[in-house]
Biotite code that builds the C-alpha atoms (Angstrom):
import biotite.structure as struc

atoms = struc.array([
    struc.Atom([57.867, 8.077, 90.674], chain_id="A", res_id=1, res_name="UNK", atom_name="CA", element="C"),
    struc.Atom([58.594, 4.855, 88.790], chain_id="A", res_id=2, res_name="UNK", atom_name="CA", element="C"),
    struc.Atom([61.280, 2.406, 89.806], chain_id="A", res_id=3, res_name="UNK", atom_name="CA", element="C"),
    struc.Atom([63.133, 3.076, 86.552], chain_id="A", res_id=4, res_name="UNK", atom_name="CA", element="C"),
    struc.Atom([63.363, 6.806, 87.285], chain_id="A", res_id=5, res_name="UNK", atom_name="CA", element="C"),
    struc.Atom([64.610, 6.063, 90.781], chain_id="A", res_id=6, res_name="UNK", atom_name="CA", element="C"),
    struc.Atom([67.139, 3.475, 89.579], chain_id="A", res_id=7, res_name="UNK", atom_name="CA", element="C"),
    struc.Atom([68.519, 5.984, 87.068], chain_id="A", res_id=8, res_name="UNK", atom_name="CA", element="C"),
    struc.Atom([68.704, 8.693, 89.734], chain_id="A", res_id=9, res_name="UNK", atom_name="CA", element="C"),
    struc.Atom([66.281, 10.942, 87.896], chain_id="A", res_id=10, res_name="UNK", atom_name="CA", element="C"),
    struc.Atom([64.285, 11.445, 91.085], chain_id="A", res_id=11, res_name="UNK", atom_name="CA", element="C"),
    struc.Atom([67.296, 13.325, 92.512], chain_id="A", res_id=12, res_name="UNK", atom_name="CA", element="C"),
    struc.Atom([67.377, 15.880, 89.668], chain_id="A", res_id=13, res_name="UNK", atom_name="CA", element="C"),
    struc.Atom([65.920, 19.345, 90.064], chain_id="A", res_id=14, res_name="UNK", atom_name="CA", element="C"),
    struc.Atom([62.860, 20.322, 88.065], chain_id="A", res_id=15, res_name="UNK", atom_name="CA", element="C"),
    struc.Atom([65.039, 22.348, 85.709], chain_id="A", res_id=16, res_name="UNK", atom_name="CA", element="C"),
    struc.Atom([67.409, 19.402, 85.206], chain_id="A", res_id=17, res_name="UNK", atom_name="CA", element="C"),
    struc.Atom([64.474, 17.067, 84.505], chain_id="A", res_id=18, res_name="UNK", atom_name="CA", element="C"),
    struc.Atom([63.054, 19.528, 81.953], chain_id="A", res_id=19, res_name="UNK", atom_name="CA", element="C"),
    struc.Atom([66.450, 19.651, 80.261], chain_id="A", res_id=20, res_name="UNK", atom_name="CA", element="C"),
    struc.Atom([66.534, 15.840, 80.253], chain_id="A", res_id=21, res_name="UNK", atom_name="CA", element="C"),
    struc.Atom([63.096, 15.739, 78.641], chain_id="A", res_id=22, res_name="UNK", atom_name="CA", element="C"),
    struc.Atom([64.305, 18.146, 75.948], chain_id="A", res_id=23, res_name="UNK", atom_name="CA", element="C"),
    struc.Atom([67.394, 16.022, 75.333], chain_id="A", res_id=24, res_name="UNK", atom_name="CA", element="C"),
    struc.Atom([65.317, 12.842, 75.132], chain_id="A", res_id=25, res_name="UNK", atom_name="CA", element="C"),
    struc.Atom([62.867, 14.483, 72.744], chain_id="A", res_id=26, res_name="UNK", atom_name="CA", element="C"),
    struc.Atom([65.707, 15.738, 70.542], chain_id="A", res_id=27, res_name="UNK", atom_name="CA", element="C"),
    struc.Atom([67.280, 12.261, 70.440], chain_id="A", res_id=28, res_name="UNK", atom_name="CA", element="C"),
    struc.Atom([63.969, 10.738, 69.363], chain_id="A", res_id=29, res_name="UNK", atom_name="CA", element="C"),
    struc.Atom([63.451, 13.434, 66.739], chain_id="A", res_id=30, res_name="UNK", atom_name="CA", element="C"),
    struc.Atom([66.964, 12.879, 65.380], chain_id="A", res_id=31, res_name="UNK", atom_name="CA", element="C"),
    struc.Atom([66.348, 9.146, 64.963], chain_id="A", res_id=32, res_name="UNK", atom_name="CA", element="C"),
    struc.Atom([62.951, 9.656, 63.377], chain_id="A", res_id=33, res_name="UNK", atom_name="CA", element="C"),
    struc.Atom([63.893, 12.541, 61.091], chain_id="A", res_id=34, res_name="UNK", atom_name="CA", element="C"),
    struc.Atom([63.372, 10.382, 58.028], chain_id="A", res_id=35, res_name="UNK", atom_name="CA", element="C"),
    struc.Atom([59.914, 9.232, 59.112], chain_id="A", res_id=36, res_name="UNK", atom_name="CA", element="C"),
    struc.Atom([57.197, 10.275, 56.700], chain_id="A", res_id=37, res_name="UNK", atom_name="CA", element="C"),
    struc.Atom([54.313, 12.431, 57.825], chain_id="A", res_id=38, res_name="UNK", atom_name="CA", element="C"),
    struc.Atom([50.737, 11.338, 57.369], chain_id="A", res_id=39, res_name="UNK", atom_name="CA", element="C"),
    struc.Atom([48.490, 13.501, 55.203], chain_id="A", res_id=40, res_name="UNK", atom_name="CA", element="C"),
    struc.Atom([46.734, 14.712, 58.363], chain_id="A", res_id=41, res_name="UNK", atom_name="CA", element="C"),
    struc.Atom([50.043, 15.647, 60.029], chain_id="A", res_id=42, res_name="UNK", atom_name="CA", element="C"),
    struc.Atom([51.232, 17.480, 56.922], chain_id="A", res_id=43, res_name="UNK", atom_name="CA", element="C"),
    struc.Atom([47.905, 19.358, 56.708], chain_id="A", res_id=44, res_name="UNK", atom_name="CA", element="C"),
    struc.Atom([48.174, 20.373, 60.383], chain_id="A", res_id=45, res_name="UNK", atom_name="CA", element="C"),
    struc.Atom([51.744, 21.598, 59.931], chain_id="A", res_id=46, res_name="UNK", atom_name="CA", element="C"),
    struc.Atom([50.706, 23.538, 56.836], chain_id="A", res_id=47, res_name="UNK", atom_name="CA", element="C"),
    struc.Atom([47.797, 25.087, 58.788], chain_id="A", res_id=48, res_name="UNK", atom_name="CA", element="C"),
    struc.Atom([50.091, 26.090, 61.654], chain_id="A", res_id=49, res_name="UNK", atom_name="CA", element="C"),
    struc.Atom([52.682, 27.536, 59.289], chain_id="A", res_id=50, res_name="UNK", atom_name="CA", element="C"),
    struc.Atom([50.009, 29.565, 57.479], chain_id="A", res_id=51, res_name="UNK", atom_name="CA", element="C"),
    struc.Atom([48.705, 30.838, 60.822], chain_id="A", res_id=52, res_name="UNK", atom_name="CA", element="C"),
    struc.Atom([52.219, 31.838, 61.877], chain_id="A", res_id=53, res_name="UNK", atom_name="CA", element="C"),
    struc.Atom([52.890, 33.573, 58.553], chain_id="A", res_id=54, res_name="UNK", atom_name="CA", element="C"),
    struc.Atom([49.608, 35.489, 58.895], chain_id="A", res_id=55, res_name="UNK", atom_name="CA", element="C"),
    struc.Atom([50.438, 36.553, 62.484], chain_id="A", res_id=56, res_name="UNK", atom_name="CA", element="C"),
    struc.Atom([54.238, 36.358, 62.970], chain_id="A", res_id=57, res_name="UNK", atom_name="CA", element="C"),
    struc.Atom([54.178, 38.511, 66.124], chain_id="A", res_id=58, res_name="UNK", atom_name="CA", element="C"),
    struc.Atom([51.549, 36.377, 67.842], chain_id="A", res_id=59, res_name="UNK", atom_name="CA", element="C"),
    struc.Atom([54.040, 33.923, 69.348], chain_id="A", res_id=60, res_name="UNK", atom_name="CA", element="C"),
    struc.Atom([55.609, 33.206, 72.722], chain_id="A", res_id=61, res_name="UNK", atom_name="CA", element="C"),
    struc.Atom([59.317, 32.294, 72.771], chain_id="A", res_id=62, res_name="UNK", atom_name="CA", element="C"),
    struc.Atom([60.164, 28.824, 74.133], chain_id="A", res_id=63, res_name="UNK", atom_name="CA", element="C"),
    struc.Atom([62.361, 30.387, 76.818], chain_id="A", res_id=64, res_name="UNK", atom_name="CA", element="C"),
    struc.Atom([59.327, 32.290, 78.201], chain_id="A", res_id=65, res_name="UNK", atom_name="CA", element="C"),
    struc.Atom([57.150, 29.174, 78.187], chain_id="A", res_id=66, res_name="UNK", atom_name="CA", element="C"),
    struc.Atom([59.866, 27.098, 79.875], chain_id="A", res_id=67, res_name="UNK", atom_name="CA", element="C"),
    struc.Atom([60.415, 29.775, 82.543], chain_id="A", res_id=68, res_name="UNK", atom_name="CA", element="C"),
    struc.Atom([56.670, 29.930, 83.229], chain_id="A", res_id=69, res_name="UNK", atom_name="CA", element="C"),
    struc.Atom([56.381, 26.148, 83.595], chain_id="A", res_id=70, res_name="UNK", atom_name="CA", element="C"),
    struc.Atom([59.461, 25.969, 85.801], chain_id="A", res_id=71, res_name="UNK", atom_name="CA", element="C"),
    struc.Atom([58.118, 28.761, 88.047], chain_id="A", res_id=72, res_name="UNK", atom_name="CA", element="C"),
    struc.Atom([54.736, 27.013, 88.400], chain_id="A", res_id=73, res_name="UNK", atom_name="CA", element="C"),
    struc.Atom([56.365, 23.696, 89.281], chain_id="A", res_id=74, res_name="UNK", atom_name="CA", element="C"),
    struc.Atom([58.570, 25.335, 91.928], chain_id="A", res_id=75, res_name="UNK", atom_name="CA", element="C"),
    struc.Atom([55.711, 27.378, 93.411], chain_id="A", res_id=76, res_name="UNK", atom_name="CA", element="C"),
])
């Protein structure tokens, strides 16, 4: 673990707490960059994913299930 993580005490957090921290960090970055323009390639990929979702709306896994699976694997 890096010195920065240790100096901030992050190394003492549980896996679940670190995952929550990652989510919070990601959200803070997304909030600051909300006005950032997408490239044509990014917009095309988002459009492709949206079309795929609209064609198969039941073919998804909720974030809570994914998070629980990752947390279980990291603990095990």
